[in-house]
Biopython code that builds the backbone (N, CA, C, O; Angstrom):
import numpy as np
from Bio.PDB.StructureBuilder import StructureBuilder

atoms = [
    (1, "UNK", "N", (0.789, -1.305, -0.101)),
    (1, "UNK", "CA", (0.053, 0.009, 0.134)),
    (1, "UNK", "C", (0.949, 1.109, 0.123)),
    (1, "UNK", "O", (0.593, 2.031, -0.611)),
    (2, "UNK", "N", (1.950, 1.252, 0.700)),
    (2, "UNK", "CA", (2.930, 2.183, 0.793)),
    (2, "UNK", "C", (3.430, 2.726, -0.695)),
    (2, "UNK", "O", (3.651, 3.896, -1.007)),
    (3, "UNK", "N", (3.529, 1.715, -1.400)),
    (3, "UNK", "CA", (4.017, 1.952, -2.870)),
    (3, "UNK", "C", (3.085, 2.670, -3.806)),
    (3, "UNK", "O", (3.387, 3.494, -4.670)),
    (4, "UNK", "N", (1.774, 2.163, -3.449)),
    (4, "UNK", "CA", (0.556, 2.856, -4.269)),
    (4, "UNK", "C", (0.509, 4.333, -3.610)),
    (4, "UNK", "O", (0.321, 5.334, -4.302)),
    (5, "UNK", "N", (0.662, 4.368, -2.467)),
    (5, "UNK", "CA", (0.423, 5.731, -1.863)),
    (5, "UNK", "C", (1.517, 6.744, -2.426)),
    (5, "UNK", "O", (1.276, 7.923, -2.683)),
    (6, "UNK", "N", (2.824, 6.087, -2.593)),
    (6, "UNK", "CA", (3.781, 7.088, -3.098)),
    (6, "UNK", "C", (3.729, 7.387, -4.598)),
    (6, "UNK", "O", (4.265, 8.358, -5.132)),
    (7, "UNK", "N", (3.010, 6.423, -5.218)),
    (7, "UNK", "CA", (2.854, 6.614, -6.662)),
    (7, "UNK", "C", (1.730, 7.690, -6.899)),
    (7, "UNK", "O", (1.867, 8.572, -7.747)),
    (8, "UNK", "N", (0.620, 7.572, -6.114)),
    (8, "UNK", "CA", (-0.423, 8.457, -6.369)),
    (8, "UNK", "C", (-0.253, 9.605, -5.510)),
    (8, "UNK", "O", (-1.154, 10.437, -5.614)),
    (9, "UNK", "N", (0.636, 9.855, -4.716)),
    (9, "UNK", "CA", (0.892, 11.101, -3.937)),
    (9, "UNK", "C", (0.023, 10.960, -2.566)),
    (9, "UNK", "O", (-0.109, 11.961, -1.862)),
    (10, "UNK", "N", (-0.463, 9.947, -2.253)),
    (10, "UNK", "CA", (-1.461, 9.758, -1.144)),
    (10, "UNK", "C", (-0.581, 9.550, 0.011)),
    (10, "UNK", "O", (0.635, 9.374, -0.063)),
    (11, "UNK", "N", (-1.371, 9.587, 1.221)),
    (11, "UNK", "CA", (-0.638, 9.585, 2.508)),
    (11, "UNK", "C", (0.020, 10.809, 2.921)),
    (11, "UNK", "O", (0.550, 10.859, 4.031)),
    (12, "UNK", "N", (0.037, 11.859, 2.087)),
    (12, "UNK", "CA", (0.808, 13.194, 2.345)),
    (12, "UNK", "C", (-0.333, 14.301, 2.611)),
    (12, "UNK", "O", (-0.029, 15.432, 2.990)),
    (13, "UNK", "N", (-1.567, 13.935, 2.405)),
    (13, "UNK", "CA", (-2.523, 15.123, 2.291)),
    (13, "UNK", "C", (-2.479, 16.018, 3.578)),
    (13, "UNK", "O", (-2.263, 15.610, 4.720)),
    (14, "UNK", "N", (-2.709, 17.249, 3.211)),
    (14, "UNK", "CA", (-2.932, 18.335, 4.433)),
    (14, "UNK", "C", (-3.959, 17.899, 5.019)),
    (14, "UNK", "O", (-4.938, 17.416, 4.451)),
    (15, "UNK", "N", (-3.769, 18.077, 6.532)),
    (15, "UNK", "CA", (-5.115, 17.683, 7.315)),
    (15, "UNK", "C", (-5.982, 18.916, 7.468)),
    (15, "UNK", "O", (-5.513, 20.039, 7.284)),
    (16, "UNK", "N", (-7.113, 18.731, 7.769)),
    (16, "UNK", "CA", (-7.958, 19.686, 8.102)),
    (16, "UNK", "C", (-8.460, 20.823, 7.067)),
    (16, "UNK", "O", (-9.003, 21.849, 7.479)),
    (17, "UNK", "N", (-8.267, 20.600, 5.859)),
    (17, "UNK", "CA", (-8.471, 21.590, 4.864)),
    (17, "UNK", "C", (-10.057, 21.587, 4.224)),
    (17, "UNK", "O", (-10.803, 22.566, 4.230)),
    (18, "UNK", "N", (-10.360, 20.335, 3.711)),
    (18, "UNK", "CA", (-11.670, 20.177, 3.240)),
    (18, "UNK", "C", (-11.835, 21.059, 2.110)),
    (18, "UNK", "O", (-12.981, 21.223, 1.691)),
    (19, "UNK", "N", (-10.696, 21.762, 1.447)),
    (19, "UNK", "CA", (-11.105, 22.675, 0.293)),
    (19, "UNK", "C", (-10.761, 22.081, -0.841)),
    (19, "UNK", "O", (-10.860, 22.781, -1.849)),
    (20, "UNK", "N", (-10.297, 20.730, -0.998)),
    (20, "UNK", "CA", (-9.882, 20.273, -2.269)),
    (20, "UNK", "C", (-8.312, 20.309, -2.337)),
    (20, "UNK", "O", (-7.646, 19.951, -3.309)),
    (21, "UNK", "N", (-7.830, 20.795, -1.156)),
    (21, "UNK", "CA", (-6.240, 20.845, -1.100)),
    (21, "UNK", "C", (-5.468, 19.363, -1.369)),
    (21, "UNK", "O", (-5.526, 18.457, -0.538)),
    (22, "UNK", "N", (-4.950, 19.279, -2.276)),
    (22, "UNK", "CA", (-4.128, 18.037, -2.629)),
    (22, "UNK", "C", (-3.003, 17.743, -1.710)),
    (22, "UNK", "O", (-2.734, 18.396, -0.702)),
    (23, "UNK", "N", (-2.346, 16.661, -2.164)),
    (23, "UNK", "CA", (-1.166, 16.356, -1.360)),
    (23, "UNK", "C", (0.076, 16.886, -1.861)),
    (23, "UNK", "O", (-0.003, 17.327, -3.007)),
    (24, "UNK", "N", (1.143, 16.955, -1.334)),
    (24, "UNK", "CA", (2.517, 17.670, -1.659)),
    (24, "UNK", "C", (3.341, 16.324, -1.950)),
    (24, "UNK", "O", (4.543, 16.541, -1.799)),
    (25, "UNK", "N", (3.088, 15.120, -2.288)),
    (25, "UNK", "CA", (3.944, 14.126, -2.381)),
    (25, "UNK", "C", (4.429, 14.087, -3.760)),
    (25, "UNK", "O", (5.448, 13.424, -3.952)),
    (26, "UNK", "N", (3.845, 14.721, -4.828)),
    (26, "UNK", "CA", (4.569, 14.647, -6.080)),
    (26, "UNK", "C", (4.222, 13.529, -6.907)),
    (26, "UNK", "O", (4.968, 13.256, -7.848)),
    (27, "UNK", "N", (3.035, 12.738, -6.657)),
    (27, "UNK", "CA", (2.782, 11.698, -7.005)),
    (27, "UNK", "C", (2.014, 11.665, -8.407)),
    (27, "UNK", "O", (1.751, 12.778, -8.860)),
    (28, "UNK", "N", (1.669, 10.712, -9.059)),
    (28, "UNK", "CA", (1.200, 10.529, -10.316)),
    (28, "UNK", "C", (-0.163, 11.460, -10.353)),
    (28, "UNK", "O", (-0.379, 12.103, -11.381)),
    (29, "UNK", "N", (-1.050, 11.538, -9.291)),
    (29, "UNK", "CA", (-2.342, 12.171, -9.206)),
    (29, "UNK", "C", (-1.955, 13.673, -9.205)),
    (29, "UNK", "O", (-2.690, 14.427, -9.841)),
    (30, "UNK", "N", (-0.875, 14.190, -8.558)),
    (30, "UNK", "CA", (-0.415, 15.413, -8.608)),
    (30, "UNK", "C", (-0.279, 15.873, -9.993)),
    (30, "UNK", "O", (-0.821, 16.851, -10.507)),
    (31, "UNK", "N", (0.553, 14.996, -10.540)),
    (31, "UNK", "CA", (1.147, 15.478, -11.903)),
    (31, "UNK", "C", (-0.252, 15.482, -12.803)),
    (31, "UNK", "O", (-0.238, 16.432, -13.586)),
    (32, "UNK", "N", (-1.295, 14.780, -12.888)),
    (32, "UNK", "CA", (-2.433, 14.873, -13.492)),
    (32, "UNK", "C", (-3.380, 16.150, -13.227)),
    (32, "UNK", "O", (-4.022, 16.809, -14.045)),
    (33, "UNK", "N", (-3.270, 16.293, -11.849)),
    (33, "UNK", "CA", (-3.951, 17.625, -11.281)),
    (33, "UNK", "C", (-3.429, 18.860, -11.946)),
    (33, "UNK", "O", (-4.155, 19.756, -12.377)),
    (34, "UNK", "N", (-2.034, 18.848, -12.004)),
    (34, "UNK", "CA", (-1.417, 20.045, -12.667)),
    (34, "UNK", "C", (-1.596, 20.081, -13.956)),
    (34, "UNK", "O", (-1.719, 21.164, -14.528)),
    (35, "UNK", "N", (-1.635, 18.960, -14.587)),
    (35, "UNK", "CA", (-2.017, 19.040, -16.161)),
    (35, "UNK", "C", (-3.326, 19.589, -16.278)),
    (35, "UNK", "O", (-3.619, 20.352, -17.198)),
    (36, "UNK", "N", (-4.038, 19.279, -15.492)),
    (36, "UNK", "CA", (-5.660, 19.873, -15.731)),
    (36, "UNK", "C", (-5.711, 21.237, -15.166)),
    (36, "UNK", "O", (-6.762, 21.836, -15.393)),
    (37, "UNK", "N", (-4.894, 21.807, -14.545)),
    (37, "UNK", "CA", (-4.981, 23.267, -14.206)),
    (37, "UNK", "C", (-4.879, 23.450, -12.700)),
    (37, "UNK", "O", (-5.066, 24.567, -12.216)),
    (38, "UNK", "N", (-4.602, 22.446, -11.972)),
    (38, "UNK", "CA", (-4.962, 22.476, -10.421)),
    (38, "UNK", "C", (-3.259, 22.586, -9.793)),
    (38, "UNK", "O", (-2.299, 22.628, -10.563)),
    (39, "UNK", "N", (-3.145, 22.615, -8.554)),
    (39, "UNK", "CA", (-1.929, 22.562, -7.756)),
    (39, "UNK", "C", (-1.333, 23.879, -7.660)),
    (39, "UNK", "O", (-1.811, 24.830, -8.280)),
    (40, "UNK", "N", (-0.312, 23.986, -6.912)),
    (40, "UNK", "CA", (0.495, 25.302, -6.572)),
    (40, "UNK", "C", (1.024, 26.230, -7.634)),
    (40, "UNK", "O", (1.199, 27.437, -7.468)),
    (41, "UNK", "N", (1.263, 25.559, -8.739)),
    (41, "UNK", "CA", (1.760, 26.247, -9.938)),
    (41, "UNK", "C", (0.817, 27.067, -10.548)),
    (41, "UNK", "O", (1.023, 28.201, -10.982)),
    (42, "UNK", "N", (-0.400, 26.339, -10.564)),
    (42, "UNK", "CA", (-1.729, 27.121, -11.275)),
    (42, "UNK", "C", (-2.244, 28.012, -10.291)),
    (42, "UNK", "O", (-3.146, 28.774, -10.639)),
    (43, "UNK", "N", (-1.781, 28.049, -9.010)),
    (43, "UNK", "CA", (-2.141, 29.100, -7.913)),
    (43, "UNK", "C", (-1.428, 30.382, -8.301)),
    (43, "UNK", "O", (-1.970, 31.477, -8.157)),
    (44, "UNK", "N", (-0.216, 30.235, -8.791)),
    (44, "UNK", "CA", (0.614, 31.463, -9.029)),
    (44, "UNK", "C", (0.072, 32.106, -10.232)),
    (44, "UNK", "O", (0.298, 33.315, -10.295)),
    (45, "UNK", "N", (-0.551, 31.618, -11.145)),
    (45, "UNK", "CA", (-1.222, 32.318, -12.419)),
    (45, "UNK", "C", (-2.568, 32.802, -12.132)),
    (45, "UNK", "O", (-3.269, 33.102, -13.099)),
    (46, "UNK", "N", (-3.006, 32.917, -11.034)),
    (46, "UNK", "CA", (-4.402, 33.448, -10.739)),
    (46, "UNK", "C", (-4.310, 34.953, -10.566)),
    (46, "UNK", "O", (-3.370, 35.480, -9.970)),
    (47, "UNK", "N", (-5.348, 35.648, -11.125)),
    (47, "UNK", "CA", (-5.446, 37.078, -11.248)),
    (47, "UNK", "C", (-5.818, 37.435, -9.760)),
    (47, "UNK", "O", (-6.058, 36.535, -8.955)),
    (48, "UNK", "N", (-5.861, 38.784, -9.406)),
    (48, "UNK", "CA", (-6.298, 39.331, -8.264)),
    (48, "UNK", "C", (-7.602, 38.985, -7.489)),
    (48, "UNK", "O", (-7.753, 38.814, -6.279)),
    (49, "UNK", "N", (-8.559, 38.924, -8.564)),
    (49, "UNK", "CA", (-9.918, 38.623, -8.327)),
    (49, "UNK", "C", (-10.115, 37.095, -7.684)),
    (49, "UNK", "O", (-10.817, 36.837, -6.706)),
    (50, "UNK", "N", (-9.322, 36.135, -8.470)),
    (50, "UNK", "CA", (-9.343, 34.707, -8.024)),
    (50, "UNK", "C", (-8.709, 34.574, -6.699)),
    (50, "UNK", "O", (-9.173, 33.801, -5.860)),
    (51, "UNK", "N", (-7.557, 35.375, -6.456)),
    (51, "UNK", "CA", (-7.028, 35.385, -5.149)),
    (51, "UNK", "C", (-7.669, 35.787, -4.069)),
    (51, "UNK", "O", (-7.568, 35.311, -2.939)),
    (52, "UNK", "N", (-8.525, 36.923, -4.522)),
    (52, "UNK", "CA", (-9.586, 37.401, -3.339)),
    (52, "UNK", "C", (-10.549, 36.425, -3.106)),
    (52, "UNK", "O", (-10.813, 36.156, -1.934)),
    (53, "UNK", "N", (-11.289, 35.676, -4.271)),
    (53, "UNK", "CA", (-12.101, 34.430, -3.902)),
    (53, "UNK", "C", (-11.470, 33.590, -3.013)),
    (53, "UNK", "O", (-12.106, 33.236, -2.020)),
    (54, "UNK", "N", (-10.160, 33.138, -3.201)),
    (54, "UNK", "CA", (-9.507, 32.285, -2.214)),
    (54, "UNK", "C", (-9.362, 32.582, -0.783)),
    (54, "UNK", "O", (-9.435, 31.806, 0.170)),
    (55, "UNK", "N", (-9.089, 34.169, -0.811)),
    (55, "UNK", "CA", (-8.868, 34.646, 0.687)),
    (55, "UNK", "C", (-10.297, 34.642, 1.349)),
    (55, "UNK", "O", (-10.466, 34.350, 2.533)),
    (56, "UNK", "N", (-11.255, 34.970, 0.532)),
    (56, "UNK", "CA", (-12.802, 34.803, 1.447)),
    (56, "UNK", "C", (-12.944, 33.335, 1.727)),
    (56, "UNK", "O", (-13.355, 32.952, 2.822)),
    (57, "UNK", "N", (-12.637, 32.562, 0.835)),
    (57, "UNK", "CA", (-12.942, 30.955, 1.211)),
    (57, "UNK", "C", (-12.081, 30.574, 2.467)),
    (57, "UNK", "O", (-12.519, 29.836, 3.350)),
    (58, "UNK", "N", (-10.976, 31.063, 2.484)),
    (58, "UNK", "CA", (-10.099, 30.655, 3.554)),
    (58, "UNK", "C", (-10.235, 31.379, 4.855)),
    (58, "UNK", "O", (-10.180, 30.785, 5.932)),
    (59, "UNK", "N", (-10.419, 32.712, 4.741)),
    (59, "UNK", "CA", (-10.544, 33.557, 6.153)),
    (59, "UNK", "C", (-11.892, 33.536, 6.776)),
    (59, "UNK", "O", (-12.190, 33.249, 7.935)),
    (60, "UNK", "N", (-12.821, 33.974, 5.561)),
    (60, "UNK", "CA", (-14.382, 34.244, 6.083)),
    (60, "UNK", "C", (-15.165, 32.830, 6.169)),
    (60, "UNK", "O", (-15.952, 32.575, 7.081)),
    (61, "UNK", "N", (-14.892, 32.043, 5.234)),
    (61, "UNK", "CA", (-15.767, 30.732, 5.023)),
    (61, "UNK", "C", (-15.123, 29.607, 5.886)),
    (61, "UNK", "O", (-15.748, 28.613, 6.256)),
    (62, "UNK", "N", (-13.688, 29.880, 6.198)),
    (62, "UNK", "CA", (-13.162, 28.845, 6.791)),
    (62, "UNK", "C", (-12.819, 27.492, 6.217)),
    (62, "UNK", "O", (-12.693, 26.480, 6.906)),
    (63, "UNK", "N", (-12.686, 27.542, 4.990)),
    (63, "UNK", "CA", (-12.552, 26.314, 4.244)),
    (63, "UNK", "C", (-11.156, 25.749, 4.132)),
    (63, "UNK", "O", (-10.905, 24.820, 3.363)),
    (64, "UNK", "N", (-10.304, 26.285, 4.861)),
    (64, "UNK", "CA", (-8.927, 25.735, 5.015)),
    (64, "UNK", "C", (-8.071, 26.418, 3.880)),
    (64, "UNK", "O", (-8.481, 27.299, 3.125)),
    (65, "UNK", "N", (-6.739, 25.826, 3.891)),
    (65, "UNK", "CA", (-5.798, 26.523, 2.820)),
    (65, "UNK", "C", (-6.168, 26.454, 1.288)),
    (65, "UNK", "O", (-6.609, 25.426, 0.773)),
    (66, "UNK", "N", (-5.965, 27.574, 0.633)),
    (66, "UNK", "CA", (-6.421, 27.614, -0.652)),
    (66, "UNK", "C", (-5.188, 27.616, -1.453)),
    (66, "UNK", "O", (-5.303, 28.082, -2.587)),
    (67, "UNK", "N", (-3.998, 27.177, -1.081)),
    (67, "UNK", "CA", (-2.678, 27.309, -1.774)),
    (67, "UNK", "C", (-2.479, 26.329, -2.765)),
    (67, "UNK", "O", (-1.683, 26.462, -3.694)),
    (68, "UNK", "N", (-3.330, 25.158, -2.542)),
    (68, "UNK", "CA", (-2.970, 24.084, -3.550)),
    (68, "UNK", "C", (-4.009, 23.315, -3.807)),
    (68, "UNK", "O", (-4.096, 22.139, -3.455)),
    (69, "UNK", "N", (-5.007, 24.057, -4.554)),
    (69, "UNK", "CA", (-6.376, 23.503, -4.789)),
    (69, "UNK", "C", (-6.287, 22.702, -6.106)),
    (69, "UNK", "O", (-5.570, 22.898, -7.088)),
    (70, "UNK", "N", (-7.333, 21.619, -5.831)),
    (70, "UNK", "CA", (-7.391, 20.591, -7.232)),
    (70, "UNK", "C", (-7.987, 21.697, -8.386)),
    (70, "UNK", "O", (-8.452, 22.820, -8.193)),
    (71, "UNK", "N", (-7.787, 20.927, -9.696)),
    (71, "UNK", "CA", (-8.214, 21.657, -10.774)),
    (71, "UNK", "C", (-9.863, 21.983, -10.806)),
    (71, "UNK", "O", (-10.398, 22.980, -11.291)),
    (72, "UNK", "N", (-10.436, 20.967, -10.216)),
    (72, "UNK", "CA", (-11.907, 21.254, -9.999)),
    (72, "UNK", "C", (-12.378, 22.422, -9.040)),
    (72, "UNK", "O", (-13.380, 23.093, -9.286)),
    (73, "UNK", "N", (-11.629, 22.600, -7.997)),
    (73, "UNK", "CA", (-11.701, 23.633, -7.082)),
    (73, "UNK", "C", (-11.425, 24.854, -7.732)),
    (73, "UNK", "O", (-12.173, 25.806, -7.507)),
    (74, "UNK", "N", (-10.322, 24.999, -8.624)),
    (74, "UNK", "CA", (-9.795, 26.241, -9.167)),
    (74, "UNK", "C", (-10.814, 26.599, -10.275)),
    (74, "UNK", "O", (-11.111, 27.772, -10.500)),
    (75, "UNK", "N", (-11.303, 25.638, -10.912)),
    (75, "UNK", "CA", (-12.434, 25.922, -11.986)),
    (75, "UNK", "C", (-13.745, 26.483, -11.336)),
    (75, "UNK", "O", (-14.417, 27.327, -11.929)),
    (76, "UNK", "N", (-14.088, 26.005, -10.126)),
    (76, "UNK", "CA", (-15.194, 26.505, -9.320)),
    (76, "UNK", "C", (-14.870, 27.934, -8.920)),
    (76, "UNK", "O", (-15.775, 28.766, -8.977)),
    (77, "UNK", "N", (-13.705, 28.275, -8.537)),
    (77, "UNK", "CA", (-13.386, 29.801, -8.278)),
    (77, "UNK", "C", (-13.327, 30.541, -9.371)),
    (77, "UNK", "O", (-13.640, 31.729, -9.301)),
    (78, "UNK", "N", (-12.948, 30.014, -10.480)),
    (78, "UNK", "CA", (-13.071, 30.737, -11.769)),
    (78, "UNK", "C", (-14.314, 31.199, -12.235)),
    (78, "UNK", "O", (-14.472, 32.277, -12.808)),
    (79, "UNK", "N", (-15.298, 30.284, -11.960)),
    (79, "UNK", "CA", (-16.678, 30.483, -12.325)),
    (79, "UNK", "C", (-17.260, 31.570, -11.233)),
    (79, "UNK", "O", (-18.198, 32.319, -11.508)),
    (80, "UNK", "N", (-16.694, 31.566, -10.160)),
    (80, "UNK", "CA", (-17.244, 32.645, -9.133)),
    (80, "UNK", "C", (-16.675, 33.983, -9.611)),
    (80, "UNK", "O", (-17.399, 34.977, -9.565)),
    (81, "UNK", "N", (-15.524, 34.060, -10.028)),
    (81, "UNK", "CA", (-14.852, 35.271, -10.509)),
    (81, "UNK", "C", (-15.460, 35.765, -11.753)),
    (81, "UNK", "O", (-15.668, 36.962, -11.951)),
    (82, "UNK", "N", (-15.734, 34.851, -12.569)),
    (82, "UNK", "CA", (-16.451, 35.233, -13.670)),
    (82, "UNK", "C", (-17.772, 35.831, -13.484)),
    (82, "UNK", "O", (-18.135, 36.892, -13.994)),
    (83, "UNK", "N", (-18.444, 35.104, -12.745)),
    (83, "UNK", "CA", (-19.945, 35.770, -12.159)),
    (83, "UNK", "C", (-19.840, 37.206, -11.428)),
    (83, "UNK", "O", (-20.670, 38.113, -11.494)),
    (84, "UNK", "N", (-18.824, 37.199, -10.833)),
    (84, "UNK", "CA", (-18.456, 38.840, -10.278)),
    (84, "UNK", "C", (-18.224, 39.796, -11.278)),
    (84, "UNK", "O", (-18.709, 40.927, -11.321)),
    (85, "UNK", "N", (-17.460, 39.279, -12.074)),
    (85, "UNK", "CA", (-17.190, 40.157, -13.294)),
    (85, "UNK", "C", (-18.458, 40.478, -14.132)),
    (85, "UNK", "O", (-18.754, 41.625, -14.466)),
    (86, "UNK", "N", (-19.135, 39.446, -14.424)),
    (86, "UNK", "CA", (-20.286, 39.931, -15.255)),
    (86, "UNK", "C", (-21.452, 40.549, -14.554)),
    (86, "UNK", "O", (-22.262, 41.176, -15.237)),
    (87, "UNK", "N", (-21.633, 40.433, -13.189)),
    (87, "UNK", "CA", (-22.541, 41.086, -12.371)),
    (87, "UNK", "C", (-21.959, 42.707, -12.226)),
    (87, "UNK", "O", (-22.749, 43.650, -12.195)),
    (88, "UNK", "N", (-20.757, 42.856, -12.158)),
    (88, "UNK", "CA", (-20.085, 44.227, -12.238)),
    (88, "UNK", "C", (-20.528, 44.887, -13.512)),
    (88, "UNK", "O", (-21.085, 45.984, -13.472)),
    (89, "UNK", "N", (-20.323, 44.320, -14.528)),
    (89, "UNK", "CA", (-20.380, 44.816, -15.952)),
    (89, "UNK", "C", (-21.886, 45.208, -16.090)),
    (89, "UNK", "O", (-22.188, 46.286, -16.601)),
    (90, "UNK", "N", (-22.754, 44.406, -15.671)),
    (90, "UNK", "CA", (-24.158, 44.452, -15.675)),
    (90, "UNK", "C", (-24.715, 45.750, -14.949)),
    (90, "UNK", "O", (-25.630, 46.483, -15.324)),
    (91, "UNK", "N", (-23.911, 45.844, -13.796)),
    (91, "UNK", "CA", (-24.565, 46.905, -13.004)),
    (91, "UNK", "C", (-23.917, 48.332, -13.343)),
    (91, "UNK", "O", (-24.501, 49.395, -13.131)),
    (92, "UNK", "N", (-22.600, 48.215, -13.913)),
    (92, "UNK", "CA", (-21.915, 49.420, -13.939)),
    (92, "UNK", "C", (-21.835, 49.852, -15.334)),
    (92, "UNK", "O", (-21.755, 51.052, -15.597)),
    (93, "UNK", "N", (-21.855, 48.780, -16.428)),
    (93, "UNK", "CA", (-21.695, 49.144, -17.615)),
    (93, "UNK", "C", (-20.134, 49.286, -18.034)),
    (93, "UNK", "O", (-19.758, 49.648, -19.148)),
    (94, "UNK", "N", (-19.431, 48.996, -17.128)),
    (94, "UNK", "CA", (-18.027, 48.740, -17.265)),
    (94, "UNK", "C", (-17.293, 47.600, -17.169)),
    (94, "UNK", "O", (-17.807, 46.721, -16.478)),
    (95, "UNK", "N", (-16.166, 47.345, -17.697)),
    (95, "UNK", "CA", (-15.450, 45.917, -17.190)),
    (95, "UNK", "C", (-14.853, 46.026, -15.759)),
    (95, "UNK", "O", (-14.486, 47.076, -15.231)),
    (96, "UNK", "N", (-14.813, 44.879, -15.252)),
    (96, "UNK", "CA", (-14.293, 44.968, -13.856)),
    (96, "UNK", "C", (-12.767, 45.507, -13.847)),
    (96, "UNK", "O", (-11.963, 45.290, -14.754)),
    (97, "UNK", "N", (-12.530, 46.173, -12.790)),
    (97, "UNK", "CA", (-11.302, 46.842, -12.750)),
    (97, "UNK", "C", (-9.897, 45.901, -12.595)),
    (97, "UNK", "O", (-8.776, 46.408, -12.636)),
    (98, "UNK", "N", (-10.090, 44.736, -12.446)),
    (98, "UNK", "CA", (-8.946, 43.721, -12.390)),
    (98, "UNK", "C", (-9.013, 42.678, -13.749)),
    (98, "UNK", "O", (-9.924, 41.850, -13.730)),
    (99, "UNK", "N", (-8.351, 42.681, -14.591)),
    (99, "UNK", "CA", (-8.349, 41.845, -15.905)),
    (99, "UNK", "C", (-8.119, 40.567, -15.419)),
    (99, "UNK", "O", (-7.382, 40.223, -14.495)),
    (100, "UNK", "N", (-9.027, 39.717, -16.341)),
    (100, "UNK", "CA", (-9.007, 38.272, -16.062)),
    (100, "UNK", "C", (-7.822, 37.616, -16.806)),
    (100, "UNK", "O", (-7.667, 37.770, -18.018)),
    (101, "UNK", "N", (-7.101, 36.976, -16.138)),
    (101, "UNK", "CA", (-5.907, 36.265, -16.798)),
    (101, "UNK", "C", (-6.345, 34.937, -17.479)),
    (101, "UNK", "O", (-7.118, 34.155, -16.926)),
    (102, "UNK", "N", (-5.843, 34.740, -18.626)),
    (102, "UNK", "CA", (-6.110, 33.622, -19.253)),
    (102, "UNK", "C", (-5.485, 32.455, -18.448)),
    (102, "UNK", "O", (-4.374, 32.475, -17.919)),
    (103, "UNK", "N", (-6.357, 31.459, -18.440)),
    (103, "UNK", "CA", (-6.009, 30.153, -17.548)),
    (103, "UNK", "C", (-4.952, 29.252, -18.411)),
    (103, "UNK", "O", (-5.178, 28.981, -19.591)),
    (104, "UNK", "N", (-3.914, 28.861, -17.804)),
    (104, "UNK", "CA", (-2.874, 28.036, -18.575)),
    (104, "UNK", "C", (-2.973, 26.696, -17.843)),
    (104, "UNK", "O", (-2.796, 26.565, -16.632)),
    (105, "UNK", "N", (-3.287, 25.674, -18.736)),
    (105, "UNK", "CA", (-3.202, 24.282, -18.324)),
    (105, "UNK", "C", (-1.920, 23.523, -18.451)),
    (105, "UNK", "O", (-1.423, 23.434, -19.574)),
    (106, "UNK", "N", (-1.325, 22.963, -17.419)),
    (106, "UNK", "CA", (-0.182, 21.930, -17.586)),
    (106, "UNK", "C", (0.976, 22.783, -18.005)),
    (106, "UNK", "O", (1.770, 22.290, -18.805)),
    (107, "UNK", "N", (1.179, 24.049, -17.547)),
    (107, "UNK", "CA", (2.213, 24.856, -17.631)),
    (107, "UNK", "C", (2.402, 25.054, -19.506)),
    (107, "UNK", "O", (3.480, 25.059, -20.099)),
    (108, "UNK", "N", (1.392, 25.163, -19.968)),
    (108, "UNK", "CA", (1.514, 25.593, -21.563)),
    (108, "UNK", "C", (1.307, 26.969, -21.548)),
    (108, "UNK", "O", (1.334, 27.609, -22.599)),
]
sb = StructureBuilder()
sb.init_structure("model")
sb.init_model(0)
sb.init_chain("A")
sb.init_seg("    ")
for serial, (resi, resn, name, xyz) in enumerate(atoms, 1):
    if name == "N":
        sb.init_residue(resn, " ", resi, " ")
    sb.init_atom(name, np.array(xyz, "f"), 0.0, 1.0, " ", f" {name:<3s}", serial, name[0])
structure = sb.get_structure()
C-alpha cells in the first residue's frame, strides 16, 4: 500500500483543509492535477480577483488553505470570479477593474 500511496501522492495530504487541497507528495495524481490546471503552480497564475475569492474562502468561510487547490476547485473559483465580473459589468456598464488572466493548463 505504501508503494501505491507514493505513486499517487496519497498519505501526504494536508489535514483539516476540506477545500480540495491536494497532497504535496509529487505523485502521479498530483501530476494529473497539475496538467488539468490545479496545484501550486496554477495558484501562481491566478489574477487578483481569483486570489480574493481564495482569501474569502479561507478566512471568512473557514474552508482551509487555498494554496494547493485541485483543478476542479480552481475551476469553481474561476466561475465565481467570472460571475462577479459579469454582475459588475451588468450593474456599472464597465469592465471589472482587475483584468481576467488567461488560464494556462499544464504549464503551457
